[in-house]
C-alpha positions in Angstrom: -4.3 -2.5 -24.0 -1.2 -0.5 -24.0 1.1 1.2 -26.4 4.8 2.0 -25.6 7.6 3.7 -27.1 9.4 7.1 -27.2 8.0 10.4 -27.9 7.2 10.7 -31.5 6.7 7.0 -32.5 3.1 7.2 -32.9 1.6 5.9 -29.6 -1.2 7.8 -29.5 -2.2 7.1 -33.3 -1.5 3.3 -33.0 -3.6 3.3 -29.7 -6.6 5.1 -31.5 -6.3 2.6 -34.4 -6.2 -0.4 -32.1 -9.4 1.0 -30.2 -10.9 1.4 -33.8 -10.5 -2.3 -34.4 -11.3 -3.7 -30.9 -14.2 -1.6 -30.3 -12.8 -0.2 -27.0 -12.4 3.1 -25.8 -9.3 5.0 -26.7 -8.2 7.4 -23.9 -5.4 9.7 -24.6 -3.3 9.7 -21.4 -1.8 13.1 -22.1 -5.2 14.8 -22.0 -5.7 13.3 -18.5 -2.2 14.3 -17.3 -1.7 17.9 -18.6 -3.5 20.5 -16.6 -3.1 24.4 -17.4 0.5 25.3 -17.9 1.7 21.8 -18.3 1.1 20.6 -14.6 -0.1 17.3 -13.6 -4.0 17.5 -13.0 -4.7 16.4 -9.3 -7.4 13.9 -10.6 -5.2 12.2 -13.1 -4.8 8.8 -11.2 -8.3 8.7 -10.3 -9.2 9.3 -14.0 -6.9 6.3 -15.0 -8.5 4.2 -12.3 -12.0 4.9 -14.1 -11.0 4.3 -17.5 -9.1 1.1 -16.7 -12.1 -0.4 -15.1 -13.8 -0.6 -18.3 -14.0 -4.1 -19.9 -11.9 -2.9 -23.0 -9.8 0.3 -23.4 -6.6 1.4 -24.9 -4.1 4.1 -24.0 -0.4 5.0 -23.9 1.8 3.4 -21.3 3.2 6.8 -19.8 3.8 8.5 -16.7 5.5 6.7 -13.9 2.9 7.2 -11.3 0.2 5.6 -13.8 2.4 2.8 -15.2 2.1 0.2 -12.5 -1.9 0.8 -12.5 -2.0 0.6 -16.2 0.2 -2.8 -16.3 -1.7 -4.5 -14.0 -5.1 -4.0 -15.6 -3.8 -4.4 -19.3 -3.5 -7.8 -21.0 -1.3 -6.6 -23.9 1.4 -4.0 -24.6 2.5 -3.1 -28.0 5.8 -1.9 -27.8 6.8 0.7 -30.8 10.5 0.0 -31.2 10.9 2.1 -34.5 14.4 3.2 -35.8 15.0 6.4 -33.9 16.9 8.4 -36.3 15.2 7.4 -39.5 11.5 7.5 -37.9 10.9 8.6 -34.8 13.2 11.7 -34.4 11.9 13.3 -37.9 8.2 12.4 -36.6 8.8 14.4 -33.4 10.3 17.2 -35.0 7.8 17.5 -37.7 4.7 17.2 -34.9 6.6 19.9 -32.8 7.3 22.4 -35.5 3.7 22.0 -37.0 1.9 22.4 -33.4 4.1 25.5 -32.5 3.7 27.0 -36.1 -0.1 26.5 -36.1 -0.3 27.3 -32.3 -2.5 23.9 -31.8 -4.3 23.9 -28.6 -3.3 20.7 -26.9 -4.6 19.6 -23.6 -6.5 22.3 -21.3 -5.1 25.0 -23.6 -1.5 24.3 -23.5 0.6 24.9 -26.7 4.1 23.9 -27.8 6.7 26.4 -26.4 8.8 28.5 -28.6 11.2 26.5 -31.1 14.3 28.1 -29.8 13.5 26.3 -26.3 14.9 23.0 -27.5 18.2 24.6 -26.8 17.3 25.8 -23.5 14.9 23.5 -21.8 16.2 20.2 -21.0 12.5 18.8 -21.1 11.6 20.2 -24.5 9.8 17.5 -26.1 12.5 16.8 -28.7 15.4 16.7 -26.5 13.1 14.4 -24.2 12.7 12.0 -27.1 16.5 11.7 -27.7 17.3 11.5 -24.0 14.7 8.8 -23.2 15.1 6.7 -26.6 16.6 3.9 -24.8 14.8 3.7 -21.8 12.2 1.1 -23.1 15.0 -1.4 -23.9 15.3 -1.9 -20.0 11.7 -0.9 -19.0 9.7 -3.3 -21.4 11.7 -6.4 -20.6 11.1 -5.4 -16.7 7.8 -5.0 -17.1 7.4 -8.2 -18.9 9.1 -10.1 -15.9 7.1 -8.3 -13.4 3.5 -8.9 -15.0 3.9 -12.4 -16.6 0.2 -12.0 -17.4 1.1 -9.3 -19.8 1.6 -10.1 -23.4 4.3 -7.8 -25.4 4.1 -7.2 -28.9 7.3 -5.6 -30.0 7.0 -3.8 -33.6 10.2 -2.4 -35.2 9.0 -1.0 -38.3 5.9 0.6 -39.6 5.5 -2.5 -41.9 5.3 -4.4 -39.0 2.8 -2.2 -37.3 0.6 -2.5 -40.5 1.0 -6.1 -40.6 0.0 -6.8 -36.9 -2.8 -4.6 -37.3 -4.1 -6.3 -40.4 -3.2 -9.8 -39.2 -2.8 -10.9 -35.7 -4.9 -8.0 -33.9 -7.6 -8.4 -36.6 -7.9 -12.2 -36.3 -7.8 -11.9 -32.4 -10.8 -9.5 -32.3 -13.2 -11.1 -34.9 
């Protein structure tokens, strides 16, 4: 299963919850992608191929080099299309501040850059979320056309997420 959405929507959190309900593994794709100093790990695609070979898996639908492999092997994509200004932007800002203030080690020793870089780095995660927030409105419908086997579930609120987890997903894995 795949979970898609802009940075800060809660893809990783939802993917872990889905894996807990389905009994499959959750692989956090950021942990496979980012090497030291935020560079792509050379083994990234090999690692992706390895975990999608399992019978049941869940991850986030990210990274253009991996998206085709993921979509080909998945049977379901959950699209988190939450309100950006009210939900997603505050989430990504809070998460970024928390990680930076506490100097949380992320993947392979990486930490969030200084907060002032939101003004100087075009790829700062907060700016990235703002600039890419509408990309999924084109990507997901195109993906559905290219991969008719892939069921797409679009969730537009946290309430819909909770209802889907407790209803349709729980019923499907019983």
